[in-house]
C-alpha positions in Angstrom: 127.9 89.5 101.2 127.7 88.8 97.4 125.7 89.3 94.3 125.2 86.5 91.8 123.9 87.7 88.5 121.7 85.5 86.2 121.4 87.1 82.8 118.6 86.1 80.4 118.2 86.8 76.8 114.6 88.0 77.2 112.1 88.8 79.9 110.1 85.7 78.8 113.1 83.4 79.4 113.6 85.0 82.8 110.0 84.4 83.8 110.1 80.8 82.7 113.3 79.9 84.5 112.6 82.1 87.6 109.0 80.8 88.1 110.3 77.2 88.0 113.1 78.1 90.4 110.7 79.6 92.9 108.3 76.6 92.6 111.2 74.2 93.2 112.4 76.1 96.3 108.9 76.2 97.7 108.5 72.5 97.2 111.8 71.8 98.9 110.8 74.0 101.9 107.4 72.2 102.2 109.2 68.8 102.0 111.6 69.8 104.8 109.3 71.8 107.1 105.8 71.1 106.0 105.3 74.8 105.0 106.9 77.6 102.9 106.8 81.4 102.8 107.1 83.7 99.8 107.6 87.5 100.0 106.9 89.4 96.8 107.1 93.0 95.6 104.7 95.2 93.7 105.1 97.1 90.5 104.8 96.2 86.9 108.0 94.1 86.6 106.7 91.0 88.5 103.3 90.8 86.8 104.4 88.3 84.1 106.2 86.3 86.8 103.1 86.2 88.9 101.0 84.9 86.0 103.5 82.1 85.3 104.1 81.2 88.9 100.4 80.8 89.9 100.1 77.8 87.5 103.1 76.0 88.8 102.2 72.7 90.6 103.1 73.5 94.2 101.1 72.5 97.3 100.0 76.1 97.6 97.8 75.3 100.6 101.1 75.1 102.6 102.5 78.4 101.3 102.1 81.8 103.0 102.5 84.8 100.7 103.1 88.3 101.8 104.6 91.6 100.5 108.0 93.2 101.1 106.1 96.5 101.5 102.7 98.0 101.1 101.2 101.5 100.4 98.9 102.5 103.2 95.8 102.5 101.1 92.6 100.4 100.9 93.1 97.0 99.3 90.7 98.0 96.5 92.8 101.1 95.7 94.7 101.0 92.4 97.9 101.7 94.3 97.5 98.7 96.6 100.1 96.0 96.2 97.7 93.6 97.8 95.2 94.2 95.0 98.0 93.5 92.5 98.9 90.2 94.1 95.3 89.0 94.6 94.5 89.7 90.9 97.7 88.3 89.4 99.3 85.8 91.8 96.6 84.4 94.0 95.0 82.8 90.9 94.8 79.3 89.4 96.7 76.8 91.6 98.1 79.6 93.8 94.6 80.6 94.9 95.0 78.0 97.6 97.9 79.9 99.2 97.4 81.9 102.5 97.9 85.6 101.9 98.9 87.9 104.8 98.3 91.6 104.2 100.6 94.4 105.3 97.8 96.8 105.8 95.7 97.1 109.0 92.6 99.2 109.7 94.6 101.9 111.4 94.5 105.4 109.8 98.3 105.7 110.2 100.9 103.1 109.2 102.9 103.7 112.4 99.9 102.5 114.5 99.7 99.2 112.6 103.3 98.1 113.3 102.6 96.3 116.5 99.6 94.4 115.2 101.5 93.3 112.1 104.6 92.3 114.1 102.4 90.0 116.2 101.0 88.5 113.0 104.4 87.8 111.5 105.7 86.4 114.8 103.0 83.7 114.2 103.9 83.3 110.5 107.6 82.9 111.6 110.8 84.2 110.2 113.1 83.8 108.4 111.2 83.6 105.2 112.0 81.0 102.6 112.0 83.4 99.6 112.1 87.1 99.3 111.8 88.7 95.8 112.8 92.4 95.8 112.5 95.1 93.2 114.4 98.4 93.0 113.4 101.9 92.1 115.5 104.3 90.0 116.5 106.1 93.2 118.0 102.8 94.6 115.1 102.1 97.1 113.9 98.6 97.7 110.8 97.5 99.6 109.8 100.9 101.1 113.2 101.7 102.3 113.5 105.1 100.5 116.7 107.2 100.7 114.5 110.3 100.9 112.6 109.1 104.0 113.4 110.1 107.6 113.0 106.4 108.6 115.6 104.9 106.2 118.4 104.7 108.8 116.2 102.9 111.3 115.0 100.6 108.5 118.5 99.6 107.6 119.7 99.2 111.2 120.6 95.5 111.7 120.9 96.0 115.4 117.3 96.9 115.7 114.9 94.1 116.7 112.2 95.5 114.5 110.9 93.4 111.6 108.6 96.1 110.2 108.8 99.8 109.9 106.3 102.5 108.8 107.9 104.9 106.3 106.9 108.2 104.6 108.8 108.8 101.4 109.1 112.5 100.3 109.4 111.6 96.6 106.5 109.2 96.4 102.9 109.2 97.6 101.4 107.4 100.5 102.6 106.2 103.9 104.2 102.8 103.6 104.7 99.6 105.7 107.9 97.8 105.0 109.9 94.9 106.2 113.2 96.1 107.6 116.6 95.2 106.1 117.2 92.7 109.0 113.9 90.8 108.2 114.6 90.8 104.5 118.2 89.7 104.5 117.6 86.9 107.1 115.6 85.0 104.4 116.9 81.7 103.1 116.8 83.0 99.5 116.9 86.7 98.5 116.3 87.5 94.8 116.4 90.9 93.0 114.2 90.9 89.9 115.1 93.6 87.4 114.6 94.3 83.7 116.1 96.9 81.5 119.6 98.4 81.2 118.7 101.5 83.1 117.8 99.5 86.3 121.1 97.5 85.9 123.0 100.7 85.7 121.4 102.1 88.8 122.2 98.9 90.7 125.8 98.9 89.6 126.2 102.5 90.5 124.7 101.9 93.9 127.1 99.0 94.6 130.2 100.8 93.3 129.6 104.5 94.2 126.9 105.0 96.8 126.5 104.6 100.6 123.8 102.4 101.9 121.7 105.4 103.1 122.0 106.9 99.6 121.0 103.7 97.8 119.4 101.2 100.2 119.6 98.4 97.6 123.4 98.5 98.3 122.6 97.5 101.9 120.8 94.4 100.7 123.6 93.4 98.5 126.2 94.1 101.2 124.3 92.1 103.9 122.9 89.1 102.1 123.7 86.7 99.3 121.5 88.1 96.5 120.6 86.5 93.2 120.0 89.0 90.6 117.5 87.9 87.9 118.0 90.3 85.0 116.9 90.6 81.4 117.3 93.5 79.0 
C-alpha cells in the first residue's frame, strides 16, 4: 500500500511525539467504541517508548494490550516479551490496562494456537494500533525468512490470525500474529532507530521478495507509518 516516513532529530523526540500520538489514537478509539486495543513488540527499541507511554493520561482500564509475537518461554524468563511489557509498559497509569498474553501452558507453541485464537476472537479484531519492529534480517513479529512457516504466516488467503513459528537463526519457538491479522489493524506503525535498520528496510522494499524480507509484505499490504530516528 504505502509507507509514510516520520523522521525525528533524536530518539527522545521520537518517543515524545510517538507516545502522544498513540495516546491520542487510543482516546479516539475509546470515544468511538468504548474500548481500544494496542499491539506492541519486544526488544530494546521500544523500552523508552513504553516508559513514556505508561504515564500518558488515557483511560487505560478500557485498553487491551497484547504482543505482536512472543517467545515460547515462561513469563519470568529474561527472553519473555510479556515480562518486558509488564515491567516497562504496564506501569503507572497503564497498570490499569488489560494484558492478554501470547503464551499458554502448552509445551509446544503449535498446541497453543487454538486456545489463543479463541481468546482473540473474544478480544476482537481488527486492532486499533499495531507497533512493529524489524530485525536486521528483515523479519517482523516472528515472521522469520528462515522459518518453514513464513509462507503460511504471510498468506493473506489463510483465515489464521496466529501461527507458531520456529526460526532457525534465533532461539525458541514463537507465537506470532499473521500478516493478515497485523495489516488489518486501523493503524500500523514501524518503530526503528539507527541508520542500519533504515538501510535494511529500504533494501527490503526495493530489492527483496516478501519471503526474503517479510517486512516488505507489511509495507506492501498496509499503510505503514515509519517512526524513525538516527
